[in-house]
C-alpha positions as CSV (number, residue, x, y, z in Angstrom):
1,X,-89.6,-14.4,70.3
2,X,-88.9,-10.9,71.6
3,X,-87.5,-8.5,69.0
4,X,-85.1,-5.8,70.0
5,X,-86.2,-2.9,67.9
6,X,-83.0,-1.0,68.6
7,X,-80.9,-3.9,67.2
8,X,-83.2,-4.3,64.2
9,X,-83.0,-0.6,63.4
10,X,-79.2,-0.7,63.7
11,X,-79.1,-3.7,61.3
12,X,-81.3,-1.9,58.8
13,X,-79.2,1.3,59.1
14,X,-76.0,-0.6,58.6
15,X,-77.5,-2.5,55.6
16,X,-78.7,0.8,54.0
17,X,-75.2,2.4,54.6
18,X,-73.5,-0.6,52.9
19,X,-75.9,-0.6,50.0
20,X,-75.3,3.2,49.5
21,X,-71.5,2.6,49.5
22,X,-71.9,-0.2,47.0
23,X,-74.0,1.9,44.7
24,X,-71.5,4.8,45.0
25,X,-68.7,2.5,44.0
26,X,-70.7,1.1,41.1
27,X,-71.4,4.6,39.9
28,X,-67.8,5.6,40.1
29,X,-66.7,2.6,38.0
30,X,-69.5,3.4,35.5
31,X,-68.3,7.0,35.2
32,X,-64.7,5.8,34.7
33,X,-63.3,8.0,37.5
34,X,-59.9,7.1,39.0
35,X,-60.0,5.2,42.3
36,X,-56.5,6.6,43.2
37,X,-54.8,9.9,43.2
38,X,-52.0,10.5,40.6
39,X,-49.4,9.7,43.2
40,X,-51.1,6.5,44.3
41,X,-51.5,5.5,40.7
42,X,-47.8,6.0,40.1
43,X,-46.9,3.8,43.0
44,X,-49.3,1.1,41.8
45,X,-48.1,1.2,38.2
46,X,-44.4,1.1,39.4
47,X,-45.0,-1.9,41.6
48,X,-47.0,-3.8,39.0
49,X,-45.0,-3.0,35.8
50,X,-41.5,-2.6,37.1
51,X,-40.7,-3.9,40.6
52,X,-42.6,-7.2,40.0
53,X,-40.8,-7.8,36.8
54,X,-37.7,-10.0,36.6
55,X,-34.6,-7.9,37.5
56,X,-33.1,-8.2,34.0
57,X,-36.2,-6.7,32.5
58,X,-36.8,-3.9,35.0
59,X,-34.8,-1.1,33.2
60,X,-36.8,-1.7,30.0
61,X,-40.1,-1.9,31.9
62,X,-39.2,1.4,33.6
63,X,-38.7,3.1,30.2
64,X,-42.1,1.8,29.1
65,X,-43.6,3.2,32.3
66,X,-42.0,6.6,31.8
67,X,-43.4,6.8,28.3
68,X,-46.8,5.8,29.6
69,X,-46.7,8.3,32.3
70,X,-45.6,11.2,30.1
71,X,-48.3,10.3,27.6
72,X,-50.8,9.9,30.4
73,X,-51.9,6.6,28.8
74,X,-54.0,5.3,31.7
75,X,-57.3,3.4,31.6
76,X,-58.8,6.0,33.9
77,X,-58.2,9.7,34.0
78,X,-55.0,9.9,36.1
79,X,-52.2,12.2,35.1
80,X,-48.5,11.9,35.3
81,X,-46.7,13.0,38.5
82,X,-43.5,13.9,36.6
83,X,-42.5,17.5,36.1
84,X,-40.3,19.1,33.4
85,X,-36.8,19.8,34.9
86,X,-37.3,17.6,37.9
87,X,-35.5,14.2,38.0
88,X,-38.1,11.4,37.7
89,X,-36.8,9.6,40.8
90,X,-37.5,12.7,43.0
91,X,-41.3,12.5,42.2
92,X,-41.3,8.7,42.2
93,X,-39.8,8.4,45.7
94,X,-42.1,11.2,46.9
95,X,-45.1,9.1,45.8
96,X,-43.7,6.0,47.6
97,X,-43.0,8.0,50.7
98,X,-46.7,9.1,50.7
99,X,-48.3,5.7,50.0
100,X,-46.1,2.7,50.5
101,X,-45.5,1.1,53.9
102,X,-44.2,-2.3,52.9
103,X,-40.5,-2.7,53.8
104,X,-39.8,-5.4,51.1
105,X,-41.3,-3.1,48.4
106,X,-39.1,-0.2,49.6
107,X,-36.0,-2.4,49.3
108,X,-37.0,-3.4,45.8
109,X,-37.5,0.3,44.8
110,X,-34.2,1.4,46.4
111,X,-32.3,-1.5,44.8
112,X,-33.8,-0.7,41.4
113,X,-32.9,3.0,41.7
114,X,-29.2,2.2,42.4
115,X,-29.1,-0.2,39.5
116,X,-31.1,1.9,37.0
117,X,-29.2,5.1,37.7
118,X,-25.9,3.3,38.1
119,X,-25.3,5.1,41.5
120,X,-21.7,4.7,42.7
121,X,-21.0,8.1,44.1
122,X,-22.5,10.4,46.8
123,X,-24.0,13.4,45.0
124,X,-26.6,16.1,45.8
125,X,-29.2,14.3,43.8
126,X,-28.7,11.1,45.7
127,X,-29.2,13.0,49.0
128,X,-32.5,14.3,47.6
129,X,-33.6,10.7,46.9
130,X,-32.5,9.3,50.2
131,X,-34.5,12.1,52.0
132,X,-37.6,10.6,50.5
133,X,-37.0,7.1,51.7
134,X,-39.3,5.7,54.4
135,X,-36.6,4.7,57.0
136,X,-38.9,4.2,60.0
137,X,-38.5,0.4,59.2
138,X,-35.2,-1.0,60.5
139,X,-34.9,-3.4,57.5
140,X,-35.1,-0.5,55.1
141,X,-32.9,1.8,57.1
142,X,-30.1,-0.7,57.3
143,X,-30.4,-1.4,53.6
144,X,-30.0,2.3,52.7
145,X,-27.1,2.7,55.1
146,X,-25.2,-0.3,53.6
147,X,-25.7,1.2,50.1
148,X,-24.6,4.6,51.2
149,X,-21.5,3.3,53.0
150,X,-20.3,1.5,49.9
151,X,-20.4,4.6,47.7
152,X,-17.4,6.7,46.5
153,X,-16.9,10.2,47.9
154,X,-16.1,12.7,45.1
155,X,-16.7,15.9,47.1
156,X,-18.1,17.4,50.2
157,X,-21.7,18.6,50.5
158,X,-21.1,21.4,52.9
159,X,-22.8,23.9,50.6
160,X,-25.8,21.7,49.9
161,X,-28.7,22.6,52.1
162,X,-30.3,19.2,51.8
163,X,-27.3,17.6,53.3
164,X,-28.1,19.0,56.8
165,X,-31.7,17.6,56.5
166,X,-30.2,14.3,55.5
167,X,-27.8,14.1,58.5
168,X,-30.6,15.1,60.9
169,X,-33.1,12.6,59.4
170,X,-30.8,9.6,59.3
171,X,-29.2,10.2,62.7
172,X,-32.7,10.8,64.2
173,X,-33.5,7.2,63.2
174,X,-31.1,6.0,65.9
175,X,-33.8,7.0,68.5
176,X,-36.9,6.3,66.4
177,X,-35.7,2.7,66.0
178,X,-34.8,2.3,69.6
179,X,-31.0,2.5,69.8
180,X,-29.8,5.8,71.4
181,X,-31.4,9.1,72.3
182,X,-30.8,11.8,69.6
183,X,-31.9,14.9,71.5
184,X,-28.4,16.3,71.0
185,X,-29.3,16.9,67.3
186,X,-31.2,20.0,68.3
187,X,-28.0,22.1,68.1
188,X,-27.7,21.1,64.4
189,X,-31.5,21.3,63.6
190,X,-31.8,24.9,65.0
191,X,-28.9,26.2,62.9
192,X,-30.1,28.0,59.8
193,X,-26.6,28.9,58.7
194,X,-23.1,28.1,59.6
195,X,-24.2,24.6,60.6
196,X,-21.3,22.9,58.8
197,X,-18.7,23.1,61.7
198,X,-21.2,21.4,64.0
199,X,-21.4,18.2,61.9
200,X,-18.1,16.6,63.1
201,X,-19.0,17.2,66.8
202,X,-22.4,15.6,66.2
203,X,-20.8,12.6,64.5
204,X,-18.3,12.2,67.4
205,X,-21.0,12.4,70.0
206,X,-23.2,9.6,68.4
207,X,-20.2,7.5,67.6
208,X,-19.4,7.3,71.3
209,X,-23.0,6.7,72.3
210,X,-23.2,3.8,69.8
211,X,-19.9,2.3,70.8
212,X,-21.1,2.2,74.4
213,X,-24.4,0.5,73.4
214,X,-22.5,-2.1,71.4
215,X,-20.3,-2.9,74.4
216,X,-23.4,-3.4,76.5
217,X,-25.4,-5.5,74.1
218,X,-25.3,-9.3,74.4
219,X,-26.7,-9.9,70.9
220,X,-24.4,-10.2,67.9
221,X,-27.2,-9.0,65.6
222,X,-27.5,-5.7,67.4
223,X,-23.7,-5.4,67.5
224,X,-23.6,-5.9,63.7
225,X,-26.3,-3.3,63.1
226,X,-24.4,-0.8,65.3
227,X,-21.3,-1.5,63.2
228,X,-23.3,-0.3,60.1
229,X,-24.4,2.8,62.0
230,X,-20.9,3.6,63.1
231,X,-19.6,3.1,59.5
232,X,-22.3,5.5,58.3
233,X,-21.0,8.1,60.8
234,X,-17.4,7.6,59.6
235,X,-18.5,7.9,56.0
236,X,-20.1,11.3,56.8
237,X,-17.0,12.3,58.6
238,X,-14.9,11.6,55.5
239,X,-17.5,13.3,53.4
240,X,-17.4,16.5,55.4
241,X,-13.6,16.5,55.4
242,X,-13.3,16.1,51.6
243,X,-11.6,19.1,50.1
244,X,-13.4,19.1,46.7
245,X,-16.7,20.8,47.0
246,X,-20.0,19.8,45.3
247,X,-22.9,22.2,44.8
248,X,-26.6,22.2,44.6
249,X,-27.9,20.7,41.3
250,X,-29.7,24.0,40.6
251,X,-33.1,22.3,40.6
252,X,-35.9,24.0,42.5
253,X,-37.2,21.3,44.8
254,X,-39.7,22.0,47.6
255,X,-40.5,18.5,48.7
256,X,-37.4,17.5,50.8
257,X,-39.5,17.0,53.9
258,X,-42.6,15.1,53.0
259,X,-45.6,15.5,55.3
260,X,-49.3,14.7,55.3
261,X,-50.1,18.2,53.9
262,X,-48.6,17.1,50.6
263,X,-50.8,14.1,50.5
264,X,-53.9,16.1,51.4
265,X,-53.3,18.7,48.8
266,X,-52.7,16.0,46.2
267,X,-56.1,14.5,47.0
268,X,-57.9,17.9,47.1
269,X,-56.5,18.7,43.6
270,X,-57.6,15.4,42.2
271,X,-61.2,15.7,43.6
272,X,-61.4,19.3,42.2
273,X,-60.2,18.2,38.8
274,X,-62.6,15.3,38.6
275,X,-65.6,17.2,40.0
276,X,-66.1,14.7,42.8
277,X,-69.5,14.9,44.6
278,X,-69.8,14.9,48.4
279,X,-70.5,11.2,48.3
280,X,-67.4,10.5,46.2
281,X,-65.2,12.5,48.6
282,X,-66.7,10.8,51.8
283,X,-66.0,7.4,50.2
284,X,-62.4,8.3,49.5
285,X,-61.8,9.7,52.9
286,X,-63.3,6.6,54.5
287,X,-60.9,4.5,52.4
288,X,-57.9,6.6,53.4
289,X,-58.8,6.5,57.0
290,X,-59.5,2.7,57.1
291,X,-56.2,2.0,55.4
292,X,-54.4,4.4,57.8
293,X,-53.2,6.6,55.0
294,X,-54.9,9.5,56.7
295,X,-55.0,10.4,60.3
296,X,-58.1,12.1,61.7
297,X,-56.4,15.5,61.5
298,X,-55.7,14.8,57.8
299,X,-59.3,14.1,57.2
300,X,-60.4,17.4,58.9
301,X,-57.6,19.3,57.0
302,X,-58.8,17.8,53.7
303,X,-62.5,18.5,54.4
304,X,-61.8,22.1,55.3
305,X,-59.7,22.7,52.1
306,X,-62.2,20.9,49.8
307,X,-65.3,22.5,51.2
308,X,-63.7,26.0,51.0
309,X,-63.1,25.4,47.3
310,X,-66.6,24.2,46.6
């Protein structure tokens, strides 16, 4: 039998690579190092301890989790993600925005937040939370809009900077989810100040676009979804027109727009703190890339930051 030496060498190389990875993993477990960043750990703990619990027990389970997080009572060396003076839901939703892609899990989280915090009004803190929601999934987007549409208006948010970000993000979803083009939003996005008078015009424009799409669509499901979108626009019209004025919460928050840099920096910080070796880091990067948590540019960004610090 003829032996292809190239194939044999490749098989040996692959076997050696797999054995090296296995040994690295064994060593990590033996050393007790965390397999996840602090934000990943928070997501996993929240899903396991709270969201998977019966609904009537979730508030109590969440209190237990907060206590565990603040005391950093983990089997491995992870730390809490919560910060003094920052509402816990801000950091929690940031963590989920970074690491959770499952629509059903997101719906469980959002539903829990509304129940746990007894949310029945539109406030600046609510806007901060909704900015952290992963709304690139239609199921999640519609769930959030229906919640928002049912809330009481107690004041306008015209002096709340996050509100403009909210309007842009949630109307942009009309195009990302395949309904209507949202290029018209540029006039609002580019305004650094005095953007408030533009909001009613933006709402009118997209209301007309959606109305036209609804009339053209033969599917009742699409028509029903568009009704939710149009109700959302009308809710914001009423919100902008409200005479009472709400103000920023006074909390310094720099994570309104979550991007991959936040995730990269989180991982760099963890690897530095735990003194990860080159092999440890390569293994983690492979895991992130395989799970599609990191794009190739994120891997390169991480590698540059980590090597510059070591």
